[in-house]
C-alpha positions as CSV (number, residue, x, y, z in Angstrom):
1,M,20.0,-13.3,50.0
2,K,17.2,-15.9,49.1
3,S,16.0,-17.9,52.0
4,R,16.7,-21.4,52.7
5,T,15.8,-24.0,54.4
6,L,17.2,-27.8,55.7
7,P,16.4,-31.1,54.5
8,V,12.7,-31.8,55.3
9,D,14.0,-35.4,56.8
10,L,16.2,-33.8,59.8
11,S,16.7,-37.1,61.3
12,S,19.0,-38.5,58.6
13,M,20.1,-35.0,57.3
14,D,22.9,-35.5,55.1
15,L,25.9,-34.4,56.9
16,P,27.5,-32.5,53.5
17,Q,24.3,-31.1,53.2
18,A,24.0,-29.4,56.7
19,G,27.6,-28.0,56.5
20,E,27.0,-26.3,53.1
21,Y,23.9,-25.0,54.4
22,M,25.9,-23.9,57.3
23,H,28.3,-22.2,56.1
24,Q,26.4,-20.7,53.4
25,L,24.2,-18.9,56.6
26,A,27.4,-18.0,58.2
27,S,28.3,-16.1,54.9
28,E,25.1,-14.6,54.6
29,L,25.5,-13.4,58.4
30,W,29.0,-12.3,57.8
31,P,28.7,-8.5,56.5
32,I,26.5,-7.7,59.4
33,P,28.3,-5.1,62.1
34,R,27.4,-6.6,65.4
35,S,28.1,-5.4,68.7
36,L,26.5,-5.8,71.9
37,T,23.5,-4.0,70.6
38,G,21.9,-1.7,67.7
39,P,20.9,-2.5,64.3
40,G,23.1,-5.3,63.4
41,V,22.4,-7.8,66.5
42,R,18.1,-7.0,65.2
43,Q,19.5,-7.5,61.7
44,T,21.0,-11.0,62.9
45,L,18.1,-11.8,64.9
46,A,15.7,-11.3,62.0
47,I,17.5,-14.0,59.9
48,L,17.8,-16.4,62.8
49,Q,13.9,-15.9,63.2
50,R,13.6,-16.7,59.2
51,E,15.5,-20.0,60.0
52,I,13.3,-20.5,63.5
53,P,10.5,-19.1,63.1
54,E,9.8,-20.4,66.5
55,L,12.6,-17.9,67.3
56,T,10.9,-14.9,70.1
57,I,13.1,-11.5,69.9
58,Q,13.3,-10.0,73.4
59,S,14.7,-6.4,74.4
60,I,15.8,-4.8,77.8
61,P,15.9,-1.0,78.3
62,S,19.4,1.0,78.4
63,G,20.2,1.3,82.4
64,T,18.2,-1.8,83.9
65,Q,20.3,-3.2,86.2
66,C,20.9,-6.6,86.0
67,F,23.0,-8.8,89.3
68,D,26.0,-6.3,89.5
69,W,25.9,-5.1,85.9
70,T,24.1,-2.7,83.7
71,I,23.0,-2.8,80.2
72,P,24.6,0.2,78.4
73,N,23.6,2.4,75.8
74,E,22.8,1.3,72.1
75,W,25.8,2.2,69.7
76,C,24.7,2.9,66.4
77,I,26.7,3.0,63.2
78,T,26.6,3.8,59.9
79,D,29.9,4.7,58.9
80,A,33.9,5.7,59.1
81,F,36.9,5.8,57.7
82,L,40.4,7.0,58.1
83,E,42.0,9.3,54.9
84,D,45.3,10.9,53.9
85,A,45.2,15.2,53.2
86,A,45.1,13.6,49.5
87,G,41.5,12.1,49.8
88,H,43.2,8.6,50.1
89,R,40.8,6.3,51.9
90,I,43.7,4.5,54.3
91,V,41.0,2.6,55.9
92,D,37.3,2.1,54.9
93,F,34.2,0.1,57.6
94,Q,32.2,-0.6,54.4
95,N,35.4,-2.9,53.4
96,T,35.6,-4.7,56.8
97,N,33.7,-3.8,60.1
98,L,36.5,-4.7,61.7
99,H,38.4,-1.4,61.1
100,V,36.4,0.4,63.6
101,V,37.2,0.3,67.4
102,G,33.8,-1.9,69.1
103,Y,31.8,1.2,70.6
104,S,33.6,3.9,69.1
105,D,32.1,7.6,70.0
106,P,31.8,9.5,66.9
107,V,34.1,11.6,65.7
108,D,35.1,14.1,62.5
109,E,38.7,15.5,63.1
110,W,41.6,15.8,61.2
111,L,44.8,14.7,63.4
112,D,48.8,14.9,62.9
113,L,50.0,11.0,62.3
114,Q,51.5,11.4,65.6
115,D,48.5,12.2,67.4
116,L,46.3,10.0,65.5
117,Q,48.7,6.9,66.4
118,A,47.1,6.7,69.9
119,H,43.9,5.8,68.0
120,L,45.3,3.3,66.2
121,Y,45.3,-0.7,66.4
122,S,47.6,-3.3,65.2
123,L,49.0,-6.4,65.8
124,P,52.6,-6.4,65.2
125,D,53.4,-10.3,65.5
126,Q,50.5,-10.9,62.6
127,P,51.2,-8.2,60.9
128,N,48.7,-9.0,57.4
129,A,45.7,-9.6,60.1
130,I,43.3,-6.6,61.3
131,P,42.7,-6.8,65.3
132,Y,38.8,-6.7,66.7
133,I,39.0,-4.3,69.3
134,T,36.4,-3.1,71.7
135,S,35.3,-0.4,74.1
136,Y,32.3,-1.1,76.0
137,Y,32.9,0.3,79.4
138,S,35.4,3.4,78.2
139,R,34.3,6.2,76.2
140,R,36.7,6.1,73.4
141,W,37.5,6.0,69.4
142,G,39.8,4.3,67.4
143,F,40.3,2.4,63.8
144,C,42.3,-1.0,63.7
145,M,44.4,-1.8,60.8
146,A,46.9,-4.4,59.6
147,D,50.4,-3.7,61.4
148,A,52.0,-4.0,57.8
149,Q,49.8,-0.6,56.7
150,R,50.2,1.2,60.3
151,K,53.8,1.2,59.9
152,S,53.5,2.6,55.7
153,L,52.2,5.8,56.9
154,Q,53.2,8.8,56.1
155,P,54.0,12.1,58.4
156,G,51.2,14.3,57.7
157,R,47.4,15.2,58.2
158,Y,44.8,12.6,58.5
159,H,41.1,12.9,58.3
160,A,39.0,10.8,61.0
161,V,35.3,9.9,60.4
162,I,33.1,7.6,62.8
163,R,29.8,8.4,62.0
164,S,28.3,6.6,65.1
165,E,25.8,7.2,67.9
166,L,25.5,6.0,71.6
167,K,22.1,6.4,73.0
168,P,19.3,5.0,75.1
169,G,17.9,2.0,73.5
170,V,17.6,-1.9,74.3
171,L,19.6,-4.8,73.9
172,N,18.1,-7.5,72.2
173,Y,18.6,-11.1,72.3
174,G,16.7,-14.6,70.7
175,E,14.6,-17.2,72.5
176,V,13.4,-20.4,71.5
177,I,11.6,-22.6,74.0
178,L,11.3,-26.2,72.7
179,P,8.6,-28.4,74.9
180,G,9.0,-31.7,76.1
181,K,7.5,-34.7,77.6
182,C,9.4,-33.4,80.5
183,D,9.6,-30.1,82.5
184,E,13.4,-31.2,82.5
185,E,15.5,-28.3,80.4
186,I,18.4,-28.5,78.5
187,L,20.6,-25.4,77.7
188,L,21.8,-24.5,74.2
189,S,23.6,-21.0,74.6
190,T,25.4,-18.7,71.5
191,Y,26.1,-15.2,71.3
192,I,25.5,-12.6,68.4
193,C,27.7,-10.2,69.2
194,H,31.1,-10.0,67.2
195,P,31.2,-9.0,63.5
196,S,33.0,-10.0,61.1
197,M,34.8,-13.3,62.5
198,A,33.8,-16.8,61.0
199,N,35.0,-19.2,64.1
200,N,34.4,-17.1,67.2
201,E,31.4,-15.4,66.1
202,L,29.3,-17.1,63.7
203,S,29.9,-20.8,63.8
204,G,28.1,-20.7,67.3
205,P,25.0,-19.6,66.1
206,V,24.7,-21.1,62.5
207,V,25.3,-24.5,64.0
208,T,23.1,-23.4,67.0
209,T,20.2,-22.8,64.4
210,A,21.1,-26.4,62.6
211,I,20.7,-27.9,65.9
212,A,17.6,-26.1,67.2
213,T,15.6,-27.2,63.1
214,W,16.9,-30.8,64.0
215,L,15.2,-31.4,67.3
216,K,12.1,-29.2,66.2
217,G,12.0,-32.5,63.7
218,L,12.0,-35.1,66.2
219,A,9.1,-37.7,66.2
220,E,9.4,-36.5,70.0
221,R,11.3,-34.6,72.3
222,K,11.9,-36.2,76.0
223,H,13.6,-33.0,77.2
224,T,12.5,-29.2,76.9
225,Y,15.2,-27.2,75.6
226,R,15.9,-23.7,76.3
227,I,17.8,-22.0,73.4
228,L,19.4,-18.8,73.6
229,F,21.1,-16.3,71.2
230,I,22.7,-13.3,73.0
231,P,25.4,-11.0,73.3
232,E,28.0,-12.4,75.3
233,T,29.2,-11.6,78.7
234,I,25.6,-9.0,79.5
235,G,23.7,-10.9,77.5
236,S,24.1,-13.9,79.7
237,I,23.9,-11.8,83.2
238,A,21.1,-10.0,81.7
239,Y,19.0,-13.4,80.8
240,L,20.1,-15.2,84.2
241,S,18.8,-12.1,85.9
242,L,15.0,-13.1,84.8
243,H,15.3,-16.7,84.8
244,L,17.7,-17.7,87.5
245,D,15.0,-19.3,89.9
246,Q,12.9,-21.3,87.0
247,M,17.0,-22.3,84.9
248,K,18.4,-23.6,88.8
249,A,14.6,-25.6,88.9
250,K,14.9,-27.3,85.6
251,T,18.4,-26.7,84.3
252,V,19.9,-30.8,83.8
253,A,22.8,-30.0,81.6
254,G,23.6,-26.8,79.1
255,Y,26.0,-26.4,76.2
256,V,27.6,-22.9,75.4
257,I,28.2,-23.3,71.7
258,T,31.0,-21.3,70.0
259,C,34.1,-21.9,67.6
260,I,32.5,-25.0,66.4
261,G,33.8,-24.5,62.4
262,D,36.7,-24.9,61.8
263,N,38.9,-28.6,60.4
264,R,42.0,-28.6,62.8
265,A,40.4,-30.1,66.1
266,Y,38.2,-31.0,68.5
267,S,38.2,-29.4,72.4
268,F,36.4,-29.8,75.6
269,L,35.9,-27.3,78.6
270,P,34.0,-28.5,81.2
271,S,31.7,-27.1,83.9
272,R,32.8,-25.3,86.8
273,K,32.3,-28.8,89.1
274,G,33.6,-30.7,86.3
275,N,31.2,-34.2,87.0
276,T,28.5,-33.0,86.0
277,V,26.2,-35.2,83.0
278,A,26.8,-32.5,80.8
279,D,30.4,-33.0,81.0
280,V,30.6,-36.9,81.2
281,A,28.0,-36.8,78.4
282,A,30.4,-34.3,76.5
283,M,33.2,-36.6,76.6
284,H,31.9,-39.6,76.3
285,V,30.6,-38.2,72.4
286,L,34.1,-36.6,72.0
287,S,36.2,-39.9,73.0
288,H,34.6,-41.9,70.3
289,L,34.0,-39.3,67.4
290,A,37.3,-37.6,68.1
291,P,39.6,-39.3,70.9
292,D,42.6,-37.4,69.8
293,Y,39.9,-34.4,71.4
294,R,41.8,-31.7,73.6
295,K,41.3,-31.5,77.3
296,Y,41.0,-27.7,78.9
297,S,40.4,-26.8,82.6
298,F,37.7,-24.2,83.5
299,L,40.4,-22.2,84.5
300,E,40.8,-21.8,80.9
301,R,37.2,-20.7,80.4
302,G,36.4,-17.4,78.7
303,S,32.9,-17.3,77.2
304,D,28.8,-17.2,79.0
305,E,30.1,-20.7,81.1
306,R,31.8,-18.1,83.3
307,Q,28.1,-16.8,84.3
308,Y,26.3,-19.8,83.7
309,C,28.5,-21.7,86.2
310,S,29.3,-18.8,88.7
311,P,28.4,-19.6,92.4
312,G,24.9,-19.1,93.2
313,V,23.9,-19.8,89.9
314,D,25.7,-23.3,89.5
315,L,24.0,-24.6,86.5
316,P,25.5,-27.4,84.9
317,V,27.4,-25.7,81.5
318,A,30.2,-27.0,79.2
319,S,31.2,-26.5,75.8
320,V,32.5,-28.5,73.3
321,M,34.3,-26.7,70.2
322,R,36.7,-27.3,67.4
323,S,39.6,-24.6,68.2
324,K,38.7,-23.3,71.2
325,Y,38.8,-19.4,71.4
326,G,41.7,-17.8,72.4
327,E,44.0,-21.2,71.4
328,F,43.9,-20.5,67.6
329,P,46.4,-17.9,65.8
330,E,43.3,-16.2,63.9
331,Y,41.1,-15.6,67.1
332,H,39.9,-12.0,67.1
333,T,41.7,-11.3,63.9
334,S,40.4,-10.6,60.4
335,L,42.2,-14.3,59.3
336,D,38.7,-15.9,61.1
337,D,37.1,-15.7,57.8
338,L,35.1,-17.7,55.9
339,S,38.0,-19.5,54.5
340,F,38.9,-20.6,58.3
341,V,35.8,-22.0,58.9
342,T,34.4,-24.7,56.4
343,A,31.2,-26.7,55.5
344,E,33.0,-30.0,56.7
345,G,34.4,-28.2,60.0
346,L,30.5,-27.1,60.6
347,A,29.3,-30.8,59.8
348,G,31.5,-32.1,62.6
349,G,30.7,-29.5,65.4
350,F,26.5,-30.3,64.5
351,L,27.9,-34.2,64.4
352,A,29.2,-33.9,68.0
353,Y,26.1,-31.9,69.3
354,R,23.9,-33.7,67.8
355,R,25.6,-36.8,69.2
356,I,25.3,-35.3,72.9
357,L,21.8,-34.7,72.4
358,E,21.1,-38.2,70.9
359,C,22.5,-39.3,74.7
360,F,20.0,-37.2,76.7
361,E,17.4,-37.9,74.2
362,G,17.8,-41.7,74.8
363,N,18.9,-42.4,78.3
364,C,16.7,-44.6,80.3
365,R,17.9,-47.1,83.2
366,P,17.4,-50.3,81.5
367,R,16.4,-53.5,83.5
368,V,16.9,-57.3,82.9
369,T,13.7,-58.8,83.2
370,V,15.0,-62.7,83.4
371,L,16.9,-64.0,86.1
372,C,20.4,-65.7,84.9
373,E,21.4,-65.0,81.1
374,P,18.8,-65.0,78.7
375,Q,18.3,-67.3,75.9
376,L,18.6,-64.6,73.0
377,G,18.4,-67.6,69.8
378,R,14.6,-68.5,70.8
379,R,14.1,-64.6,70.1
380,G,16.1,-64.6,67.7
381,L,18.4,-62.4,68.5
382,Y,21.4,-64.9,68.3
383,P,22.9,-64.5,64.8
384,T,22.6,-67.4,62.5
385,L,25.4,-66.6,60.6
386,S,29.1,-66.9,61.7
387,T,30.5,-63.5,60.4
388,K,33.6,-61.2,61.3
389,N,31.5,-59.0,63.5
390,S,28.6,-61.5,65.2
391,A,31.0,-62.2,68.0
392,S,31.4,-58.8,68.8
393,Q,27.7,-58.2,68.7
394,V,26.5,-61.1,70.7
395,R,28.9,-59.6,73.5
396,T,27.8,-56.0,73.3
397,M,24.3,-56.9,73.9
398,M,25.4,-59.4,76.9
399,N,27.7,-57.0,77.8
400,L,24.6,-54.5,78.0
401,I,22.7,-57.2,79.6
402,A,25.0,-57.6,82.1
403,F,24.5,-53.7,83.3
404,S,21.0,-53.6,82.9
405,D,20.2,-53.8,86.7
406,G,17.9,-50.8,86.9
407,S,20.6,-49.0,89.0
408,L,22.8,-47.6,85.9
409,S,21.7,-45.0,83.1
410,L,22.6,-46.5,78.9
411,L,25.4,-43.6,79.1
412,E,27.2,-45.2,82.3
413,I,26.3,-48.8,80.6
414,A,28.0,-47.1,77.6
415,E,30.7,-45.4,79.7
416,R,31.5,-49.2,81.4
417,I,31.5,-51.4,78.1
418,G,33.8,-49.0,75.8
419,Q,30.6,-48.5,73.6
420,P,29.2,-45.2,71.7
421,M,25.8,-44.9,73.4
422,W,24.0,-43.8,70.5
423,T,25.3,-47.7,68.5
424,L,23.3,-49.3,71.9
425,F,19.9,-48.2,71.2
426,S,18.7,-50.1,68.8
427,I,20.0,-53.1,70.9
428,V,18.3,-51.6,73.9
429,D,14.6,-51.1,71.5
430,Q,15.0,-55.1,70.4
431,L,15.6,-56.3,73.6
432,T,12.7,-54.1,74.9
433,E,10.7,-55.8,72.2
434,S,11.6,-59.1,73.0
435,G,10.4,-58.8,76.6
436,L,14.2,-58.5,78.0
437,L,14.7,-54.7,79.2
438,T,12.4,-52.3,80.2
439,R,13.2,-49.2,80.4
440,C,13.2,-47.6,84.0
C-alpha cells in the first residue's frame, strides 16, 4: 500500500483528517498475522517505522529471563486449513488469521469429527463470531470458528493442517524516545501482538502513531516522551526488566493506549494508587470532553497497567479508552472489525490523549505579580464591548488570578475553577505578557 503522511501542520490538525489517516493505517495493518513474536510483529513494526522514522526496532532472544518470566520461542505460521473428506475447505487461515489458536503446534492429521471437537473453539452465545484463542505457554493446536458453522459439521473424517514452527528466535518491540527540555518522562505504551481485531488491537498502535507524530511537530516539548510498541504482558515485563531503574527515576506519568477507536463510550482505568497526576489529568480531560465517561476500578485492570503499576515498579500509569476491553460484546472476536472502529471514534481517542498531553506540556505554577485585584482595563485585558460572553471571560480570568499564588499548578487551578485547562493557556499567556503573572 502506498505510504501516507499526516498533514504538515500537526499542531492544528483537522480531526476528521486525522481520523481517516488512522483508519487507513489500521486497514493496512489488519491482515497481518500478529502474535507475541514472529514475522507478523516485525512486519507491523516496519510499517509503523515508516510512519515514525524515529522508531527503533529492538529484539530480545528467546530464553532470556525477565523477572519471573522467560521470553518464549518464536512462532511462525504460514498457512492453516481444515477440510472435509471431499476436500471442501471448512476454515482457512488465509481468509482470517483468527481461525487458528495462537501459538498452535504444527499438525497434518486426519481425524474423526469426535476427535476433532477437542481442537475446535467457538462461542455458543455468539454463534456468528469467531473467537480469539491463544495458548502461548502450553503446547497444543486448534481451530476457531463460528459456533453456527461448528454445529453444521457432519460426522466423518477431517484433514487438519497447520503449517507453523516454534523455534528459538527473538521477541521484537518498537521504541521511540522524543527528548524534551527536561528529563522528566511521560510513558505511552501500546501493544502489537493481536491478529485481526480493530478496537482491542489496532486502535492503540494507530492512535499512538498519530500522537507520536503530533508530538514531533510541537515547536518545543517540555517533557521527554518514551513511546513503546510491545507485545502485551511479556513485552512490558521484558522492557521493565531492562529499564526499570531509569523509568522509576524519570517517569512522571504514563498511559496504556488500547481500545480507543469505537464510537460508543469513553472509559477510564486508574493507576493502582489512583491519585497520581496521570489520573488527575485524564479525569480532568474526560470530565470536560466526555462527562458521561465510565470510571472503572483498578480491580478491573487487564492490560499492561498490571505490570507498570505492580508493587516495586509503582509507575503512575493509567488508561483512557473508548469501550473498555472485556466490556463490549465484540471483544476478542471477529466482530471487532474495521466497521466497529471508525474514523470518528479514532479521532475522538486521539483528541482525548492530545488534550491530556497538552495539560502536561502547558502546566506551570502561575504567580500573580501585584497585590490586590489588578486593574485589567488599563492593560487592555477588560472587554470594552459588553457581550453575552464577556462577563464569563472576565470571571474566568479573575478566578485564575485569585488562585495564582505559586502554590498551585495550572491543572489544580483549572480543577478548582471548573474550566478545561486548555482554555486557560491563552489567558495565562495574556497575563504573562502584561506582566501580571509569572510562571514558576
